[in-house]
TORPALUM-395550 format. One line per 4 residues: their letters; for each residue x, y, z negated of N, C-alpha, C. Coordinates in steps of 0.2 Angstrom, whole numbers, padded with zeros to 4 digits. Last residue first. Layout:
N
A = X Y Z X Y Z X Y Z | ... $
//
This chain:
223
ENQS = -0015 -0031 0100 -0021 -0031 0096 -0025 -0038 0098 | 0001 -0023 0098 -0003 -0029 0100 -0009 -0029 0096 | 0010 -0009 0104 0004 -0011 0099 0001 -0018 0102 | 0025 0000 0104 0021 -0005 0107 0015 -0007 0101 $
VIQG = 0032 0010 0098 0034 0009 0105 0029 0003 0108 | 0031 0024 0088 0027 0017 0089 0028 0016 0097 | 0046 0031 0082 0040 0031 0087 0037 0024 0087 | 0058 0030 0075 0053 0035 0073 0047 0035 0077 $
DVMH = 0065 0020 0081 0068 0027 0081 0062 0032 0080 | 0052 0010 0084 0059 0010 0085 0061 0018 0085 | 0039 -0002 0079 0042 0005 0079 0050 0004 0080 | 0024 -0009 0083 0031 -0010 0083 0034 -0003 0083 $
LQRK = 0009 -0015 0075 0013 -0010 0078 0020 -0011 0077 | -0004 -0026 0077 0003 -0026 0076 0006 -0020 0079 | -0019 -0033 0071 -0016 -0027 0075 -0009 -0026 0073 | -0021 -0043 0063 -0025 -0043 0069 -0023 -0037 0074 $
ARGG = -0007 -0052 0057 -0011 -0046 0057 -0015 -0046 0063 | 0002 -0061 0058 -0004 -0064 0056 -0009 -0058 0056 | 0014 -0056 0062 0010 -0059 0067 0003 -0061 0065 | 0020 -0053 0050 0017 -0047 0054 0013 -0050 0059 $
IAPD = 0025 -0066 0046 0020 -0062 0042 0016 -0057 0046 | 0034 -0068 0056 0029 -0073 0055 0023 -0070 0051 | 0043 -0057 0056 0038 -0058 0061 0032 -0063 0060 | 0047 -0048 0043 0046 -0055 0044 0041 -0055 0050 $
HTVL = 0047 -0035 0038 0053 -0037 0043 0051 -0044 0046 | 0032 -0025 0036 0036 -0031 0035 0042 -0032 0040 | 0019 -0017 0029 0025 -0016 0032 0029 -0022 0031 | 0002 -0016 0032 0007 -0020 0029 0014 -0019 0033 $
ILTV = -0014 -0012 0027 -0008 -0009 0031 -0002 -0012 0028 | -0031 -0015 0027 -0024 -0017 0024 -0019 -0015 0029 | -0046 -0009 0021 -0041 -0008 0027 -0034 -0010 0024 | -0059 -0019 0016 -0053 -0015 0014 -0048 -0015 0020 $
NQET = -0070 -0027 0018 -0069 -0021 0022 -0064 -0017 0019 | -0068 -0039 0012 -0072 -0035 0008 -0072 -0028 0012 | -0059 -0045 0020 -0066 -0048 0020 -0071 -0044 0017 | -0047 -0040 0015 -0050 -0037 0022 -0057 -0040 0023 $
LQEL = -0044 -0048 0005 -0047 -0041 0003 -0050 -0038 0010 | -0038 -0059 0010 -0044 -0060 0008 -0048 -0053 0006 | -0025 -0054 0012 -0029 -0055 0018 -0037 -0056 0016 | -0020 -0055 -0001 -0021 -0048 0003 -0025 -0049 0008 $
LNIV = -0019 -0069 -0003 -0023 -0064 -0007 -0025 -0058 -0004 | -0010 -0072 0008 -0017 -0075 0008 -0022 -0070 0003 | 0001 -0066 0003 -0002 -0064 0009 -0009 -0066 0010 | 0003 -0074 -0008 0002 -0067 -0009 -0001 -0064 -0003 $
ERGT = 0006 -0087 -0002 0000 -0086 -0007 -0002 -0079 -0008 | 0018 -0084 0005 0011 -0085 0008 0005 -0085 0004 | 0026 -0082 -0006 0025 -0076 -0001 0018 -0077 0003 | 0027 -0094 -0011 0024 -0089 -0015 0022 -0083 -0011 $
TQDL = 0034 -0100 -0001 0028 -0103 -0003 0024 -0098 -0007 | 0046 -0092 0000 0042 -0093 0006 0035 -0095 0004 | 0049 -0082 -0014 0051 -0087 -0010 0045 -0088 -0005 | 0050 -0063 -0015 0047 -0070 -0016 0049 -0075 -0012 $
NGTP = 0053 -0051 -0011 0057 -0053 -0017 0054 -0060 -0019 | 0045 -0048 0000 0052 -0047 0000 0056 -0050 -0005 | 0031 -0047 0001 0034 -0054 0000 0042 -0054 0000 | 0028 -0034 0004 0026 -0037 -0003 0028 -0044 -0004 $
EDAL = 0033 -0022 0011 0037 -0028 0010 0035 -0032 0004 | 0021 -0013 0005 0027 -0012 0008 0032 -0018 0006 | 0004 -0010 0009 0009 -0015 0006 0015 -0015 0009 | -0010 -0002 0005 -0004 -0001 0008 0001 -0006 0005 $
LVSP = -0027 -0002 0007 -0022 -0005 0003 -0016 -0005 0007 | -0042 0008 0006 -0036 0007 0010 -0030 0004 0005 | -0052 0010 -0003 -0054 0008 0004 -0048 0006 0008 | -0050 0003 -0020 -0048 0007 -0014 -0051 0005 -0008 $
HMST = -0054 0000 -0034 -0058 -0002 -0028 -0057 0003 -0022 | -0046 0001 -0044 -0050 0007 -0042 -0054 0006 -0036 | -0039 -0011 -0043 -0043 -0009 -0049 -0048 -0003 -0048 | -0030 -0014 -0034 -0037 -0014 -0032 -0041 -0013 -0038 $
ARAI = -0017 -0013 -0040 -0019 -0009 -0034 -0026 -0009 -0032 | -0019 -0023 -0050 -0018 -0015 -0052 -0020 -0011 -0046 | -0018 -0034 -0042 -0024 -0033 -0046 -0024 -0025 -0048 | -0006 -0033 -0037 -0011 -0032 -0032 -0018 -0031 -0036 $
AVRQ = 0002 -0034 -0048 0003 -0028 -0044 -0003 -0027 -0040 | -0001 -0047 -0052 -0003 -0041 -0056 -0003 -0035 -0053 | 0005 -0053 -0041 -0003 -0054 -0042 -0005 -0048 -0047 | 0018 -0051 -0044 0015 -0048 -0038 0007 -0048 -0038 $
RQGG = 0020 -0058 -0055 0021 -0051 -0055 0017 -0047 -0049 | 0018 -0071 -0050 0013 -0068 -0055 0014 -0061 -0056 | 0029 -0072 -0042 0022 -0072 -0039 0017 -0070 -0044 | 0039 -0071 -0051 0039 -0066 -0046 0032 -0066 -0043 $
SLQD = 0033 -0075 -0068 0036 -0076 -0062 0035 -0071 -0057 | 0034 -0066 -0084 0030 -0068 -0078 0035 -0070 -0072 | 0041 -0059 -0093 0038 -0065 -0095 0034 -0069 -0090 | 0043 -0046 -0089 0049 -0051 -0089 0047 -0058 -0092 $
PRHD = 0030 -0040 -0090 0032 -0042 -0084 0038 -0047 -0084 | 0021 -0048 -0105 0025 -0043 -0101 0028 -0045 -0095 | 0005 -0056 -0108 0013 -0056 -0106 0015 -0050 -0103 | -0008 -0056 -0110 -0004 -0053 -0115 0004 -0053 -0114 $
ARDK = -0013 -0063 -0099 -0015 -0056 -0100 -0011 -0052 -0105 | -0011 -0075 -0094 -0005 -0071 -0094 -0007 -0064 -0096 | -0023 -0082 -0093 -0018 -0084 -0098 -0012 -0081 -0098 | -0029 -0074 -0082 -0031 -0074 -0089 -0027 -0076 -0094 $
LGYN = -0025 -0074 -0069 -0020 -0071 -0074 -0023 -0071 -0081 | -0032 -0076 -0056 -0029 -0082 -0060 -0024 -0079 -0065 | -0038 -0066 -0051 -0031 -0067 -0049 -0028 -0072 -0053 | -0051 -0065 -0057 -0050 -0066 -0050 -0043 -0068 -0047 $
ELLA = -0047 -0063 -0070 -0051 -0069 -0068 -0050 -0071 -0061 | -0042 -0051 -0070 -0038 -0056 -0073 -0041 -0063 -0071 | -0053 -0044 -0065 -0047 -0044 -0061 -0043 -0050 -0063 | -0062 -0045 -0076 -0064 -0048 -0069 -0058 -0049 -0065 $
EVRA = -0055 -0038 -0085 -0057 -0045 -0086 -0059 -0048 -0080 | -0055 -0025 -0080 -0049 -0028 -0081 -0050 -0036 -0082 | -0069 -0022 -0080 -0065 -0022 -0074 -0059 -0026 -0074 | -0071 -0022 -0094 -0075 -0026 -0089 -0071 -0027 -0083 $
RRQE = -0063 -0011 -0098 -0062 -0018 -0101 -0065 -0023 -0096 | -0068 0000 -0091 -0061 -0003 -0090 -0060 -0010 -0092 | -0081 0001 -0097 -0080 -0001 -0090 -0073 -0003 -0088 | -0077 0005 -0110 -0081 -0001 -0109 -0080 -0004 -0101 $
APIG = -0069 0017 -0108 -0066 0011 -0110 -0070 0005 -0109 | -0072 0026 -0092 -0073 0024 -0099 -0071 0018 -0101 | -0059 0032 -0082 -0064 0028 -0082 -0065 0026 -0090 | -0048 0041 -0079 -0053 0043 -0084 -0059 0039 -0084 $
ALIL = -0038 0038 -0072 -0043 0041 -0068 -0049 0043 -0073 | -0029 0033 -0081 -0027 0039 -0078 -0033 0042 -0074 | -0036 0021 -0083 -0035 0026 -0089 -0034 0032 -0086 | -0035 0015 -0071 -0041 0016 -0074 -0041 0021 -0079 $
PLEI = -0021 0012 -0070 -0024 0017 -0065 -0031 0019 -0068 | -0020 0003 -0081 -0017 0009 -0081 -0020 0014 -0076 | -0024 -0010 -0081 -0029 -0005 -0084 -0026 0002 -0082 | -0013 -0018 -0077 -0019 -0017 -0073 -0024 -0012 -0075 $
NMAT = -0005 -0016 -0088 -0003 -0014 -0082 -0009 -0013 -0077 | -0013 -0022 -0098 -0012 -0015 -0098 -0010 -0012 -0092 | -0013 -0036 -0094 -0019 -0032 -0094 -0018 -0025 -0094 | 0001 -0038 -0095 -0002 -0039 -0089 -0009 -0035 -0089 $
TLRP = 0008 -0025 -0106 0006 -0032 -0104 0003 -0032 -0097 | 0022 -0014 -0104 0015 -0015 -0105 0014 -0023 -0103 | 0036 -0012 -0102 0034 -0013 -0109 0026 -0014 -0110 | 0037 -0010 -0088 0040 -0016 -0092 0037 -0017 -0099 $
VLHF = 0025 -0008 -0076 0028 -0005 -0082 0031 -0010 -0087 | 0029 -0013 -0060 0026 -0014 -0066 0029 -0010 -0071 | 0035 -0013 -0047 0034 -0007 -0050 0029 -0008 -0056 | 0037 -0023 -0036 0031 -0024 -0040 0030 -0017 -0044 $
SQFV = 0046 -0022 -0025 0048 -0022 -0032 0043 -0022 -0037 | 0037 -0020 -0014 0042 -0026 -0014 0044 -0027 -0022 | 0021 -0015 -0019 0028 -0014 -0017 0032 -0020 -0018 | 0005 -0009 -0015 0008 -0015 -0017 0016 -0014 -0014 $
FGIK = -0008 0003 -0018 -0001 0002 -0016 0002 -0005 -0019 | -0023 0011 -0013 -0020 0006 -0017 -0013 0005 -0014 | -0034 0025 -0011 -0028 0021 -0009 -0025 0017 -0014 | -0045 0032 -0016 -0046 0029 -0010 -0040 0024 -0008 $
ESRV = -0043 0038 -0028 -0050 0036 -0027 -0050 0031 -0021 | -0030 0042 -0029 -0033 0038 -0035 -0039 0035 -0032 | -0028 0049 -0017 -0024 0043 -0018 -0028 0039 -0023 | -0036 0060 -0021 -0038 0056 -0015 -0034 0049 -0016 $
RAQQ = -0029 0065 -0031 -0036 0063 -0032 -0038 0059 -0027 | -0017 0069 -0025 -0017 0064 -0031 -0024 0061 -0032 | -0022 0079 -0017 -0019 0073 -0014 -0019 0068 -0019 | -0025 0089 -0027 -0030 0086 -0023 -0028 0080 -0019 $
EDDL = -0012 0091 -0032 -0018 0089 -0037 -0023 0086 -0032 | -0005 0097 -0021 -0003 0091 -0024 -0009 0087 -0029 | -0017 0102 -0009 -0012 0103 -0013 -0011 0097 -0017 | -0020 0098 0009 -0022 0098 0002 -0016 0099 -0003 $
DTVN = -0016 0097 0022 -0014 0103 0018 -0017 0104 0011 | -0020 0085 0026 -0013 0087 0027 -0011 0093 0023 | -0032 0080 0027 -0029 0079 0020 -0022 0082 0021 | -0047 0083 0034 -0040 0084 0035 -0037 0084 0028 $
GGDL = -0059 0069 0035 -0057 0075 0032 -0049 0076 0033 | -0062 0057 0040 -0064 0062 0043 -0062 0069 0041 | -0054 0048 0032 -0062 0048 0032 -0065 0054 0035 | -0041 0058 0035 -0043 0052 0031 -0051 0053 0030 $
KYIG = -0029 0065 0046 -0036 0065 0043 -0038 0058 0040 | -0016 0075 0048 -0018 0068 0045 -0025 0069 0043 | -0006 0083 0061 -0012 0083 0056 -0014 0076 0054 | 0010 0091 0062 0004 0087 0064 -0001 0087 0059 $
SSPR = 0025 0091 0053 0021 0094 0058 0015 0089 0060 | 0030 0085 0042 0033 0091 0044 0029 0095 0049 | 0019 0077 0031 0022 0078 0037 0025 0084 0038 | 0023 0072 0014 0019 0076 0019 0023 0076 0026 $
DLLG = 0020 0057 0004 0024 0062 0007 0020 0066 0012 | 0010 0050 -0001 0016 0050 -0005 0021 0055 -0003 | -0001 0047 0006 0000 0053 0003 0005 0054 -0002 | -0001 0035 0013 -0002 0035 0006 -0002 0041 0003 $
ILNL = 0004 0039 0026 -0003 0037 0025 -0005 0037 0018 | 0017 0042 0022 0013 0048 0024 0005 0046 0024 | 0022 0030 0019 0022 0035 0013 0017 0041 0015 | 0021 0023 0031 0017 0021 0026 0016 0026 0020 $
LTSK = 0031 0031 0038 0024 0031 0040 0019 0029 0035 | 0042 0027 0030 0040 0034 0031 0033 0035 0033 | 0043 0013 0033 0041 0016 0026 0039 0023 0026 | 0046 0014 0047 0040 0010 0045 0038 0013 0038 $
GSGS = 0057 0020 0054 0052 0024 0051 0046 0021 0048 | 0068 0013 0057 0064 0014 0062 0058 0019 0060 | 0077 0008 0047 0077 0015 0049 0073 0017 0055 | 0077 -0009 0053 0078 -0004 0047 0079 0003 0050 $
PGMI = 0065 -0012 0066 0072 -0013 0063 0072 -0008 0057 | 0048 -0017 0064 0053 -0013 0067 0060 -0014 0063 | 0030 -0016 0060 0036 -0019 0061 0041 -0015 0065 | 0015 -0016 0052 0020 -0012 0055 0027 -0015 0055 $
SVYD = -0001 -0023 0054 0006 -0024 0052 0010 -0019 0055 | -0018 -0021 0049 -0012 -0019 0053 -0006 -0020 0050 | -0034 -0024 0049 -0028 -0027 0046 -0022 -0026 0051 | -0048 -0013 0046 -0043 -0016 0050 -0037 -0019 0046 $
GAQI = -0058 -0007 0038 -0057 -0014 0038 -0052 -0017 0043 | -0059 0007 0048 -0061 0004 0041 -0061 -0004 0042 | -0046 0010 0060 -0053 0010 0058 -0054 0006 0051 | -0033 0021 0064 -0035 0015 0061 -0042 0015 0058 $
SLNI = -0023 0029 0076 -0030 0028 0074 -0031 0021 0071 | -0010 0040 0080 -0012 0034 0077 -0020 0034 0075 | 0004 0047 0086 -0003 0047 0087 -0006 0040 0085 | 0018 0055 0081 0014 0049 0080 0007 0051 0081 $
DRLA = 0031 0063 0083 0024 0064 0087 0020 0058 0087 | 0042 0054 0075 0041 0059 0080 0035 0058 0084 | 0050 0052 0059 0045 0051 0064 0044 0056 0069 | 0063 0056 0056 0061 0050 0054 0055 0047 0058 $
SVQQ = 0076 0066 0062 0069 0064 0063 0067 0057 0061 | 0086 0076 0053 0085 0069 0055 0078 0068 0056 | 0098 0089 0054 0090 0088 0054 0089 0081 0057 | 0113 0092 0045 0109 0090 0051 0102 0089 0049 $
NGVT = 0121 0095 0035 0119 0101 0039 0115 0099 0045 | 0113 0084 0024 0119 0088 0025 0117 0094 0029 | 0099 0081 0031 0104 0077 0028 0111 0081 0029 | 0082 0085 0030 0089 0088 0031 0094 0084 0027 $
FSRS = 0070 0076 0040 0073 0077 0034 0080 0081 0035 | 0053 0075 0047 0060 0076 0048 0063 0078 0041 | 0040 0069 0055 0043 0070 0048 0050 0070 0049 | 0024 0072 0064 0032 0071 0064 0034 0072 0057 $
VREF = 0010 0068 0073 0013 0069 0066 0020 0067 0067 | -0001 0069 0082 0006 0072 0083 0009 0073 0077 | -0013 0064 0071 -0012 0068 0078 -0005 0072 0078 | -0019 0050 0064 -0013 0054 0065 -0013 0058 0071 $
EIM = -0032 0045 0054 -0031 0048 0061 -0024 0052 0060 | -0042 0032 0048 -0036 0036 0047 -0034 0038 0054 | -0056 0031 0053 -0054 0032 0046 -0048 0035 0044 $
//
């Protein structure tokens, strides 16, 4: 499903070229549950951004569902993101002025889903994530755990085949963090591919497959 062939990513910082990723070869199958761990600056988030088509490799090939997405133009990559990839971030990234229901509905609006289908899908997500009584609340009226549930509902509103989570428990207490991880893990039962970046070895260790990164390279894999 996800194939990286000798993928590298470098950045220019001042007069220096900095390698964030170096010759990554990686294969992830549909329905896999993968954690990516490593120290700060090891390339975890850069790898996640490339998988999510939020960034482009400096060299190498990225194939998604058998198709080469490396050289797609911005509009084509945005379409693939919308149709196949969901994102959950540490800082939630909810729109402050929108209600819970409207935040969940936003990707559906951008994708041109008809209003009747949007309403039905949003209602189902509010029910599934225990948010019906918070449908009209703005993010500043929600707890951290509720905000992350809204973010997960929004990320899954387009029925993505891949869900990327970047430190999804980083702003949550331990109990709430476990609840969020349980919600994410339930999605793998629906054959969603879950790829999770974390600094927490207890959370990373729950994944069926664990990648460990150092200095822009995958140095070990536990399966």
